[in-house]
C-alpha positions as CSV (number, residue, x, y, z in Angstrom):
1,M,37.9,-9.1,9.7
2,T,36.9,-5.8,8.2
3,R,39.7,-3.9,6.5
4,G,40.0,-0.5,4.9
5,T,39.3,0.3,1.2
6,A,42.8,1.4,0.6
7,E,44.3,-1.8,1.9
8,L,42.0,-3.9,-0.2
9,E,42.8,-2.0,-3.3
10,E,46.5,-2.3,-2.6
11,L,45.9,-6.2,-2.4
12,L,44.1,-6.2,-5.6
13,R,46.8,-4.2,-7.3
14,R,49.4,-6.7,-6.2
15,A,47.2,-9.5,-7.5
16,G,47.2,-7.8,-11.0
17,L,43.6,-6.6,-10.8
18,E,42.5,-3.1,-11.9
19,V,39.7,-1.6,-9.9
20,V,37.3,-0.2,-12.7
21,G,34.3,2.1,-12.4
22,E,33.1,4.3,-9.7
23,R,32.2,3.1,-6.3
24,R,28.5,2.3,-6.4
25,V,26.0,-0.3,-5.3
26,Q,26.1,-3.4,-7.7
27,E,22.7,-4.6,-8.5
28,V,23.6,-8.1,-7.8
29,P,23.2,-10.6,-4.9
30,S,25.2,-9.7,-1.9
31,P,28.6,-11.2,-1.1
32,R,27.1,-13.0,1.9
33,F,24.7,-14.9,-0.4
34,A,27.6,-15.6,-2.8
35,W,29.7,-17.2,0.0
36,R,26.8,-19.4,1.2
37,V,26.2,-20.9,-2.2
38,A,29.9,-21.4,-3.0
39,V,30.0,-24.8,-1.4
40,P,30.4,-28.1,-3.2
41,G,27.0,-29.4,-2.2
42,D,25.2,-26.5,-4.0
43,A,27.3,-26.3,-7.1
44,E,26.9,-27.8,-10.5
45,R,30.8,-28.2,-10.9
46,V,33.5,-28.6,-8.4
47,L,37.1,-28.8,-9.4
48,R,39.8,-29.9,-6.8
49,L,43.4,-29.1,-7.5
50,A,46.1,-31.1,-5.6
51,G,48.8,-29.1,-3.9
52,D,51.6,-31.5,-5.0
53,R,51.8,-30.3,-8.6
54,A,55.0,-28.7,-9.9
55,D,53.5,-25.3,-10.2
56,P,50.3,-25.4,-8.1
57,I,49.9,-21.5,-8.2
58,G,50.2,-21.4,-12.0
59,E,47.9,-24.5,-12.4
60,F,45.2,-22.8,-10.2
61,N,45.5,-19.5,-12.1
62,A,45.2,-21.3,-15.4
63,Q,42.1,-23.5,-14.2
64,W,40.5,-20.5,-12.7
65,H,40.7,-18.5,-15.8
66,R,39.5,-21.5,-17.9
67,L,36.3,-21.8,-15.8
68,A,35.8,-18.0,-15.5
69,V,35.7,-17.7,-19.3
70,A,33.7,-20.8,-19.9
71,D,31.0,-19.9,-17.3
72,G,30.7,-16.2,-18.2
73,V,32.2,-14.9,-15.0
74,L,34.6,-12.7,-17.2
75,D,33.1,-10.4,-19.6
76,E,34.7,-9.6,-23.0
77,D,37.0,-6.9,-21.3
78,G,38.0,-9.4,-18.6
79,A,36.0,-7.5,-15.9
80,F,34.1,-9.2,-13.0
81,L,33.1,-8.5,-9.4
82,I,35.2,-9.8,-6.5
83,D,34.9,-10.3,-2.8
84,V,38.1,-11.4,-0.9
85,A,37.6,-13.2,2.5
86,G,38.8,-11.1,5.4
87,H,38.5,-7.9,3.4
88,R,34.8,-7.2,3.4
89,R,34.0,-3.6,4.3
90,G,31.3,-4.1,6.9
91,S,27.8,-3.1,5.7
92,A,29.0,-0.8,3.0
93,P,26.7,-0.7,0.0
94,W,29.5,-1.6,-2.4
95,D,30.8,-4.8,-0.8
96,W,31.6,-6.2,-4.3
97,T,34.6,-4.6,-6.0
98,P,34.5,-4.3,-9.8
99,V,37.9,-5.3,-11.2
100,R,39.5,-6.2,-14.5
101,L,42.4,-8.7,-15.2
102,T,45.7,-7.1,-16.3
103,D,48.4,-8.8,-18.1
104,R,50.3,-9.5,-14.9
105,W,47.5,-11.1,-12.8
106,D,48.3,-13.7,-10.1
107,L,45.2,-14.6,-7.9
108,A,46.4,-17.7,-6.3
109,G,49.8,-16.1,-5.3
110,V,48.2,-13.1,-3.5
111,L,44.5,-13.5,-2.7
112,G,45.0,-15.6,0.5
113,E,46.7,-15.8,3.9
114,R,49.6,-17.5,2.1
115,P,50.6,-18.0,-1.5
116,G,48.8,-20.9,-2.9
117,E,45.8,-20.7,-0.6
118,P,43.4,-18.2,-2.3
119,K,40.1,-17.5,-0.8
120,F,37.7,-15.3,-2.7
121,V,34.5,-15.4,-4.8
122,A,34.2,-13.9,-8.3
123,L,30.9,-13.0,-9.7
124,S,29.9,-11.8,-13.3
125,T,28.9,-8.2,-13.7
126,D,25.4,-9.3,-14.4
127,G,25.2,-11.2,-11.1
128,D,24.3,-14.5,-12.7
129,S,27.5,-16.6,-12.7
130,L,29.7,-17.3,-9.7
131,L,33.2,-18.8,-9.3
132,G,34.2,-19.5,-5.6
133,T,37.7,-20.7,-4.4
134,A,39.0,-21.8,-1.1
135,P,41.8,-23.9,0.3
136,E,40.9,-27.6,0.9
137,G,43.2,-29.9,2.6
138,D,46.6,-29.6,0.8
139,G,44.9,-28.3,-2.3
140,I,42.5,-25.8,-3.7
141,R,38.7,-26.1,-4.4
142,L,37.0,-24.3,-7.3
143,V,33.3,-24.2,-7.3
144,A,31.2,-22.9,-10.3
145,V,27.6,-21.9,-9.8
146,A,25.3,-20.7,-12.6
147,G,21.8,-19.2,-12.5
148,M,22.4,-17.1,-9.3
149,R,19.3,-15.2,-9.7
150,E,17.1,-18.3,-10.0
151,R,19.1,-19.9,-7.3
152,R,18.5,-17.0,-5.0
153,E,14.7,-17.2,-5.6
154,A,14.6,-21.0,-5.1
155,A,16.7,-20.8,-1.9
156,A,14.5,-18.2,-0.3
157,R,11.5,-20.2,-1.1
158,V,12.9,-23.3,0.5
159,T,14.2,-21.3,3.6
160,A,10.8,-19.7,4.1
161,R,9.0,-22.9,4.6
162,E,8.7,-23.5,8.4
163,T,6.2,-25.4,10.5
164,A,5.3,-24.4,14.0
165,E,7.2,-27.5,15.3
166,E,10.3,-26.5,13.4
167,R,10.1,-23.0,14.6
168,A,9.9,-24.0,18.2
169,A,12.7,-26.4,17.8
170,V,14.9,-23.7,16.3
171,W,14.2,-21.3,19.1
172,E,14.9,-24.0,21.7
173,S,18.4,-24.7,20.3
174,A,19.2,-21.3,19.1
175,F,22.5,-20.9,20.9
176,E,23.8,-24.5,21.1
177,G,27.5,-24.8,20.6
178,L,27.9,-21.1,20.4
179,D,30.8,-19.3,22.1
180,P,29.9,-15.8,21.7
181,S,32.6,-13.2,21.1
182,E,32.5,-9.7,22.7
183,R,31.5,-8.2,19.5
184,L,28.6,-10.5,19.2
185,L,27.5,-9.8,22.7
186,T,27.7,-6.1,22.2
187,S,25.6,-6.4,19.0
188,W,23.0,-8.4,21.0
189,A,22.9,-5.8,23.7
190,D,22.5,-2.9,21.3
191,G,19.7,-4.8,19.3
192,L,17.8,-5.6,22.5
193,A,18.1,-2.1,23.7
194,L,16.4,-0.8,20.4
195,N,13.9,-3.6,20.3
196,P,10.5,-2.2,21.5
197,A,9.4,-5.7,22.5
198,T,12.1,-6.2,25.0
199,P,10.5,-6.4,28.5
200,D,11.3,-3.7,31.1
201,D,13.0,-6.1,33.5
202,L,15.3,-7.3,30.8
203,R,15.9,-3.8,29.5
204,A,17.1,-2.8,33.0
205,G,19.7,-5.7,32.7
206,L,21.2,-4.1,29.7
207,L,22.4,-1.0,31.6
208,G,26.1,-0.8,31.1
209,R,26.0,-3.2,28.1
210,S,24.5,-0.9,25.5
211,T,25.0,2.8,24.9
212,Y,21.9,2.8,22.7
213,L,19.6,2.1,25.7
214,M,19.5,5.7,27.0
215,Y,18.5,7.2,23.7
216,G,14.9,6.0,23.5
217,A,12.2,7.0,26.0
218,M,12.9,4.4,28.8
219,Q,10.1,3.2,31.0
220,T,9.9,4.4,34.6
221,A,11.3,1.2,36.1
222,V,14.4,1.3,33.8
223,V,15.0,5.0,34.6
224,E,14.8,4.1,38.3
225,A,17.3,1.3,37.9
226,A,19.7,3.6,36.1
227,M,19.3,6.3,38.8
228,V,20.8,4.0,41.4
229,H,23.2,2.1,39.3
230,P,26.6,1.7,41.0
231,D,28.4,2.8,37.8
232,W,28.7,6.7,37.8
233,Q,29.0,6.7,33.9
234,I,25.6,5.1,33.6
235,R,24.1,7.7,35.9
236,A,25.8,10.5,33.9
237,R,24.6,9.1,30.7
238,L,21.1,9.0,31.9
239,A,21.2,12.6,32.8
240,E,22.9,13.5,29.5
241,V,20.7,11.8,26.9
242,Q,17.5,10.3,28.5
243,Q,14.4,12.1,27.6
244,N,12.0,10.5,30.0
245,I,13.1,11.7,33.4
246,T,10.5,13.5,35.7
247,A,11.2,16.4,37.8
248,D,11.1,14.2,40.9
249,Q,13.6,11.8,39.3
250,W,15.9,14.6,38.4
251,T,15.7,15.8,42.0
252,R,16.6,12.5,43.5
253,L,19.2,11.8,41.0
254,I,21.2,15.0,41.7
255,L,20.7,15.2,45.4
256,A,21.7,11.6,45.9
257,E,25.2,12.3,44.5
258,Q,27.7,12.6,47.4
259,N,30.7,13.3,45.2
260,E,30.8,17.1,44.6
261,R,32.1,16.8,41.0
262,H,29.4,14.2,40.1
263,R,26.7,16.5,41.6
264,W,28.1,19.5,39.7
265,I,28.0,17.5,36.4
266,L,24.5,16.5,36.9
267,T,23.3,20.0,37.8
268,L,25.2,21.3,34.7
269,L,23.4,18.7,32.5
270,A,20.0,19.6,34.0
271,A,20.7,23.3,33.2
272,E,21.9,22.5,29.7
273,R,18.8,20.5,29.0
274,R,16.4,22.9,30.7
275,A,15.1,20.1,32.9
276,E,12.5,20.8,35.4
277,L,13.4,20.1,39.1
278,T,11.3,20.4,42.3
279,G,11.3,23.5,44.4
280,P,13.1,21.6,47.3
281,A,15.9,20.7,44.8
282,H,16.3,24.3,43.9
283,E,16.5,25.3,47.5
284,R,19.1,22.7,48.3
285,L,21.3,23.4,45.4
286,A,21.2,27.1,45.9
287,V,23.0,26.7,49.1
288,D,25.2,23.8,48.1
289,P,28.7,24.1,49.6
290,S,30.2,24.0,46.0
291,A,30.2,27.4,44.2
292,R,30.3,25.8,40.8
293,I,27.1,24.0,41.7
294,R,25.4,27.2,42.8
295,A,26.5,28.8,39.6
296,E,24.9,26.0,37.5
297,T,21.8,26.2,39.8
298,A,21.4,29.8,38.6
299,R,20.9,28.4,35.1
300,L,18.2,25.9,36.2
301,S,14.7,26.2,34.6
302,G,11.9,27.2,36.9
303,L,14.1,28.9,39.5
304,S,12.1,31.2,41.8
305,A,12.6,35.1,41.9
306,H,13.6,34.8,45.5
307,L,16.4,32.1,44.9
308,L,17.7,34.2,41.9
309,T,18.0,37.2,44.2
310,V,19.8,35.0,46.8
311,L,22.3,33.8,44.1
312,A,22.8,37.3,42.8
313,A,24.2,38.2,46.2
314,D,26.3,35.1,46.5
315,P,29.7,35.6,48.1
316,E,31.3,33.9,45.0
317,W,31.7,36.1,42.0
318,T,31.1,33.2,39.5
319,V,27.7,32.6,41.2
320,R,26.9,36.3,40.9
321,A,28.0,36.4,37.4
322,A,25.9,33.4,36.4
323,A,22.7,34.7,38.3
324,C,22.8,38.4,37.3
325,R,21.2,38.3,34.0
326,R,18.1,36.3,35.1
327,A,17.8,37.9,38.5
328,W,18.1,41.5,37.2
329,P,14.3,42.1,36.8
330,H,13.7,41.0,40.4
331,L,16.5,42.9,42.1
332,P,16.0,46.0,44.2
333,S,17.8,49.1,43.1
334,G,20.4,48.7,45.8
335,T,21.4,45.3,44.8
336,R,21.6,46.4,41.1
337,H,23.8,49.3,42.1
338,K,26.2,46.8,44.0
339,L,26.5,44.6,40.9
340,L,27.2,47.5,38.7
341,G,30.2,48.3,41.1
342,D,31.1,44.6,41.9
343,P,34.7,44.0,42.5
344,S,34.7,41.4,39.7
345,G,34.9,42.6,36.2
346,K,32.9,39.6,35.0
347,V,30.1,40.5,37.3
348,R,30.1,44.3,36.3
349,A,30.0,43.3,32.7
350,E,26.9,41.1,33.2
351,A,25.3,43.9,35.2
352,L,26.1,46.5,32.6
353,L,24.7,44.3,29.8
354,R,21.3,44.1,31.7
355,H,21.4,47.8,32.8
356,H,21.9,48.9,29.2
357,Q,18.8,47.0,27.9
358,D,16.9,49.8,29.5
359,H,19.3,52.6,29.4
360,P,21.3,53.6,26.2
361,M,25.0,52.6,26.6
362,P,27.5,55.4,26.0
363,R,30.7,54.9,24.0
364,S,32.8,55.3,27.2
365,V,31.2,52.2,28.8
366,F,31.6,50.2,25.7
367,L,35.3,50.9,25.7
368,T,35.9,50.0,29.4
369,A,38.2,47.2,30.3
370,D,35.3,45.2,31.6
371,F,34.0,45.0,27.9
372,A,36.9,45.5,25.6
373,S,39.3,43.1,27.1
374,D,36.8,40.3,27.6
375,T,36.7,38.1,24.5
376,A,36.7,34.8,26.3
377,Y,33.8,35.4,28.6
378,G,30.9,35.2,26.1
379,G,32.2,38.0,23.8
380,V,30.8,40.8,25.9
381,Q,31.3,43.5,23.4
382,D,29.4,41.5,20.8
383,R,26.6,40.7,23.2
384,A,26.4,44.3,24.0
385,V,25.9,45.4,20.3
386,K,23.4,42.7,19.9
387,T,21.2,43.2,23.1
388,C,21.7,46.7,24.4
389,R,20.4,50.0,23.6
390,L,23.2,52.2,22.2
391,E,23.7,55.9,22.4
392,R,23.9,57.6,19.0
393,D,27.6,58.3,19.3
394,L,28.4,54.7,20.0
395,A,26.1,53.4,17.2
396,E,27.8,55.8,14.8
397,H,31.2,54.6,15.9
398,L,30.3,51.0,15.4
399,A,28.7,51.6,11.9
400,H,32.1,52.7,10.8
401,D,34.2,50.2,12.6
402,G,36.6,48.2,10.6
403,D,35.6,44.9,12.0
404,P,32.7,43.5,9.9
405,A,31.7,41.1,12.7
406,L,30.8,44.2,15.0
407,R,28.9,45.8,12.2
408,R,27.1,42.6,11.5
409,S,26.1,42.5,15.3
410,L,25.1,46.2,15.1
411,A,22.9,45.4,12.2
412,G,20.6,43.5,14.4
413,S,20.8,45.9,17.4
414,P,17.4,47.0,18.8
415,G,16.4,50.8,18.4
416,L,19.0,51.7,15.8
417,D,18.3,54.9,14.1
418,P,16.7,54.6,10.5
419,D,19.7,56.4,8.9
420,L,22.1,54.0,10.4
421,V,20.1,51.0,9.3
422,A,20.1,52.5,5.8
423,L,23.9,52.9,5.9
424,L,24.5,49.3,7.1
425,G,22.1,48.1,4.3
426,R,24.6,49.6,1.9
427,D,27.6,48.1,3.6
428,Q,30.4,46.8,1.5
429,D,30.3,43.4,3.5
430,E,27.6,41.1,2.2
431,S,27.0,39.5,5.6
432,V,26.3,42.8,7.2
433,R,23.7,43.7,4.5
434,F,22.1,40.2,5.0
435,A,21.8,40.8,8.8
436,V,20.2,44.2,8.2
437,S,17.7,42.6,5.7
438,T,16.3,40.4,8.5
439,R,15.5,43.3,10.9
440,P,11.8,43.2,12.0
441,D,11.4,47.0,11.8
442,L,11.9,47.2,8.1
443,T,9.1,47.5,5.6
444,E,9.0,44.9,3.0
445,E,9.9,47.6,0.4
446,Q,13.1,48.5,2.4
447,R,13.9,44.8,2.8
448,A,13.6,44.3,-1.0
449,G,15.9,47.2,-1.6
450,I,18.8,45.6,0.3
451,D,21.3,43.8,-2.1
452,I,21.8,40.4,-0.7
453,D,23.2,37.1,-2.2
454,F,20.8,34.4,-0.8
455,D,22.3,30.9,-1.4
456,P,19.2,28.5,-0.9
457,R,21.6,25.6,-0.2
458,L,22.9,27.0,2.9
459,H,21.3,26.4,6.4
460,H,19.6,29.4,7.9
461,Y,17.8,29.6,11.3
462,P,14.3,30.9,11.2
463,L,13.7,34.5,12.3
464,D,12.5,34.6,15.9
465,W,10.4,37.7,15.4
466,V,8.5,36.1,12.5
467,L,7.9,33.0,14.7
468,D,6.4,35.3,17.4
469,L,3.8,36.5,14.8
470,H,2.5,33.1,13.9
471,D,-0.8,33.9,15.7
472,D,-1.2,37.2,13.6
473,P,-3.0,36.4,10.4
474,A,-2.5,39.9,9.0
475,A,1.2,39.9,9.6
476,L,1.6,36.6,8.2
477,R,-0.3,37.6,5.0
478,R,2.1,40.7,4.7
479,L,5.2,38.7,5.4
480,A,4.3,35.8,3.1
481,A,4.7,38.3,0.2
482,S,8.2,39.3,1.3
483,A,11.0,39.3,-1.2
484,H,13.2,37.9,1.4
485,P,13.3,34.0,1.3
486,L,14.2,33.7,5.0
487,V,11.2,35.7,5.9
488,R,9.0,33.5,3.8
489,R,10.5,30.3,5.2
490,S,9.8,31.5,8.7
491,V,6.2,32.1,7.8
492,A,5.9,28.7,6.3
493,L,6.8,27.1,9.7
494,A,3.5,28.2,11.2
495,K,1.2,25.3,12.3
496,R,-1.9,27.1,10.7
497,L,-2.1,29.7,8.0
498,P,-4.8,31.5,6.3
499,P,-5.8,29.8,2.9
500,D,-4.6,32.7,0.8
501,V,-1.1,32.4,2.5
502,V,-1.0,28.7,2.0
503,E,-1.8,29.0,-1.7
504,L,0.9,31.7,-2.1
505,L,3.6,29.8,-0.2
506,A,2.7,26.4,-1.9
507,R,3.9,27.9,-5.2
508,D,7.1,29.7,-3.8
509,E,10.0,29.6,-6.0
510,D,12.1,28.7,-3.1
511,R,11.7,25.0,-2.6
512,V,12.6,25.2,1.2
513,V,9.5,27.3,1.7
514,Q,7.4,24.5,0.2
515,L,9.4,22.0,2.3
516,F,8.8,23.9,5.6
517,L,5.2,24.2,4.7
518,A,5.0,20.4,4.2
519,E,6.7,19.7,7.4
520,S,5.0,22.2,9.8
521,C,1.7,23.5,8.5
522,D,-1.4,21.4,8.9
523,D,-3.0,23.3,6.0
524,A,-0.4,22.3,3.4
525,P,-2.3,21.2,0.1
526,A,-2.1,17.8,-1.3
527,D,-0.7,18.7,-4.7
528,M,2.2,20.5,-3.1
529,L,2.9,17.7,-0.7
530,L,3.1,15.4,-3.7
531,R,5.5,17.6,-5.5
532,V,7.8,17.9,-2.4
533,W,7.5,14.1,-1.9
534,Q,9.3,13.7,-5.4
535,W,12.5,15.4,-4.0
536,W,12.4,15.1,-0.3
537,T,12.6,11.8,1.8
538,G,12.3,13.3,5.3
539,S,14.5,15.0,7.9
540,L,15.6,13.8,11.3
541,S,13.2,16.2,13.0
542,T,10.2,15.4,10.9
543,P,11.1,12.0,9.2
544,D,7.5,11.3,8.2
545,R,6.9,14.4,6.2
546,P,5.6,15.0,3.7
547,H,4.4,11.4,3.3
548,G,2.9,11.3,6.8
549,H,1.1,14.7,6.5
550,P,-2.8,14.3,7.0
551,N,-3.4,16.0,3.7
552,F,-1.0,13.6,1.7
553,P,-3.0,11.8,-1.0
554,R,-4.0,8.3,0.0
555,H,-6.4,7.2,-2.9
556,D,-6.2,6.9,-6.6
557,L,-2.6,6.1,-6.3
558,L,-2.6,2.8,-8.3
559,R,-2.2,4.9,-11.4
560,H,1.3,5.5,-10.4
561,A,2.3,1.7,-10.4
562,D,4.1,2.1,-13.7
563,D,5.4,5.6,-13.3
564,P,9.0,6.0,-14.5
565,N,9.7,8.0,-11.4
566,P,10.4,5.5,-8.6
567,R,9.4,8.1,-6.0
568,M,5.9,8.1,-7.5
569,R,5.7,4.4,-8.4
570,Q,6.2,3.2,-4.8
571,L,3.1,5.3,-3.8
572,A,0.9,2.7,-5.4
573,L,1.4,0.5,-2.3
574,D,-0.4,3.2,-0.2
575,D,-3.7,2.9,-2.2
576,P,-6.2,0.9,-0.3
577,E,-6.9,-1.2,-3.5
578,S,-3.3,-2.2,-3.8
579,T,-2.7,-6.0,-3.7
580,P,-0.1,-8.5,-2.2
581,E,0.9,-9.3,-5.8
582,L,2.0,-5.5,-6.3
583,V,4.1,-5.8,-3.2
584,E,5.8,-8.9,-4.6
585,R,6.3,-7.2,-8.0
586,F,7.8,-4.1,-6.2
587,S,10.1,-6.4,-4.2
588,R,11.9,-7.1,-7.5
589,D,11.7,-3.5,-8.8
590,P,15.1,-2.3,-10.3
591,D,14.9,0.7,-8.1
592,D,16.2,0.3,-4.6
593,E,13.8,2.9,-3.1
594,V,10.8,0.9,-4.4
595,R,12.1,-2.4,-3.2
596,H,12.7,-0.8,0.2
597,R,9.0,0.3,0.3
598,A,8.0,-3.3,-0.4
599,A,10.3,-4.7,2.1
600,K,8.6,-2.7,4.8
601,D,5.1,-3.8,3.7
602,P,3.5,-6.4,6.1
603,R,2.0,-8.2,3.0
604,L,5.4,-9.2,1.8
605,T,5.7,-12.9,1.7
606,A,8.3,-14.7,3.9
607,A,10.1,-15.9,0.9
608,S,10.6,-12.5,-0.5
609,A,11.7,-11.1,2.9
610,V,14.4,-14.0,2.9
611,R,15.5,-13.0,-0.6
612,L,15.8,-9.3,0.3
613,L,18.1,-10.2,3.1
614,D,20.7,-10.6,0.3
615,D,19.8,-7.4,-1.4
616,P,22.9,-5.4,-2.5
617,Y,21.5,-2.3,-0.5
618,D,22.0,-2.2,3.3
619,H,18.8,-0.3,4.0
620,I,16.7,-2.9,2.2
621,R,18.5,-5.7,4.1
622,Q,17.7,-3.8,7.3
623,A,14.1,-3.6,6.5
624,A,14.0,-7.2,5.6
625,F,15.7,-8.2,8.9
626,W,12.7,-6.9,10.8
627,H,9.9,-8.5,8.8
628,A,7.5,-10.3,11.0
629,R,7.3,-13.3,8.8
630,L,10.9,-14.1,8.8
631,P,11.5,-17.7,9.6
632,A,13.1,-18.5,12.9
633,R,15.9,-20.4,11.4
634,V,16.9,-17.2,9.5
635,V,16.6,-15.0,12.6
636,V,18.8,-17.4,14.5
637,R,21.4,-17.5,11.8
638,L,21.4,-13.7,11.8
639,L,21.7,-13.7,15.6
640,R,24.8,-15.8,15.5
641,D,26.6,-13.6,13.0
642,P,28.3,-10.5,14.4
643,D,27.7,-8.6,11.2
644,T,23.9,-9.1,11.5
645,A,23.3,-9.7,15.1
646,E,22.2,-6.2,16.1
647,P,19.3,-5.8,13.6
648,A,18.3,-9.5,14.3
649,A,18.1,-8.8,18.0
650,R,15.6,-6.1,17.1
651,H,13.4,-8.6,15.3
652,P,9.7,-8.3,16.6
653,S,9.1,-12.1,16.8
654,L,12.0,-12.8,19.1
655,P,10.6,-14.8,22.0
656,V,11.1,-13.5,25.6
657,P,12.8,-16.8,26.6
658,V,15.3,-16.3,23.8
659,M,15.9,-12.7,25.0
660,K,16.5,-13.9,28.6
661,R,19.1,-16.5,27.4
662,M,20.9,-13.8,25.4
663,L,20.9,-11.6,28.5
664,E,22.3,-14.6,30.6
665,L,25.1,-14.9,28.1
666,L,25.7,-11.1,28.4
667,Q,26.1,-11.1,32.2
668,P,29.4,-12.8,32.8
669,H,31.3,-10.2,30.7
670,P,32.6,-7.0,32.1
671,Q,30.2,-4.1,31.8
672,L,30.9,-1.3,29.4
673,S,31.4,2.2,30.8
């Protein structure tokens, strides 16, 4: 059982233990390894205490303390590491809890299901001495283990030895005597769903068992199986997250739904995801009996001008409002006039917003009930200020409005007169000044003259107008010298840049400019990529940059093998001249990032992969889980443990017959929605 940190700390407090130090990863073998070695057969000394003594709890505490002192489990301050059975906190990196004995400690009376039945392991802070305890019969067993580091190495070497015959036998008997729990089965399903080697026919059998299945790009056969699955939740999840759905599949998925609500949800999801549908699908949905489906149809990508015009004249106001904005350029003047005078205020508001993108909006229109009272329907006034051309009287009124949000929207309004731009550039509200500073019609001198407080730690979206200039070298050259960091960041996102622009941005004082250059620009220089590598590990959108950039250095990296900076040290393994011996050395490096890099190296020996399964860091254990040389007996042990079953089910060497057996065990259990 996994319990919360607060509950564990309360238990330790009652046992007279003080939690010491900050929460951090302990550079010692994992608690899992400690529990495995804390058995009588592997220990140098085993002490059994009978339960019939006059004071069994006091006797245990006394004997435990004697052994803990003698074997060096306790340091001079009475500190050690502890893991209590039933209170392990999942895969958290600090499974061990550093504690110190207080003058009222009582381990045997508290650390167990019942007083006098303690079950915990204690480890010295250097990780080399272990003292384990557990109930045994009517008494208590104490197990002392010394030389944990050497024991870990030796155990890994023994475990890694496996003949072909032994391997085959292990796979053959992998699930004998196993009664899998629902948690174990779910872990298998999730692991198989994420395993690239899982065959398509087996992957389709995981539908409804794993929520992970949909997130990767599924093969056509699996998509087809999900499309006709009897469980509506599976079909909905497919539409919500699956990336590999063709226009024809989208069409069949939506049109096959007889339930009106389901069809509406699928159409909504297709619109949200900008999915492509076929022409016949658009035509069917545009005349669907359900108004809310027709309204979502108006938002679909690739809708023809004809169908947009039809939807803009729909009997239902919700459909007209949804279609108005996109249909406007294709509408005849008569239809536009009707929409401007539509009985629905929502439709009139949408029509006015489009009309006044071409015709300046007077103050009287802005203050009509259609705009002023409509805060729920997309913030119509705010949209008007941001997107419409404004008459001078209205723009002046807004520039002096007491609401800084409206002034901020005005600051980005197209066609604003220069004097009003200058006025807003001196606004008392910093957010208004910042919005003005990003206008495309400013000169760089004007932009530099606006007082802004730019916090480089905050997230800012790139400027669309700069992105639109990525094919204009002259504009990029001018903007790369801008005083505004957001302008320079937006330039750095270009795929290709002139050499002088690259040189300038590669030395930019804003680190994010260099980061964007590393992530997006094919011309990023090697020296800058190496600098960024020292402080950036990769983002979700570009996880392989800067390390995966074509210009990243690949040679002459062995000189970094002894670099004090672990970010640089691990690069030595990228050098073509690096050796398996260096991989082994790095697998024992004091820095977790270097060990992680070694754990992913295919040259790592099986023994070291086994040893790293007990690394204190979860991400290193995860990398070791998927090492191709991992012995079958280890993979099976991990498969049978609910805490490690998911990554084990993703192992690349998992035989297809084993996968089939796992799927057979999954089938009798109820499917997950």
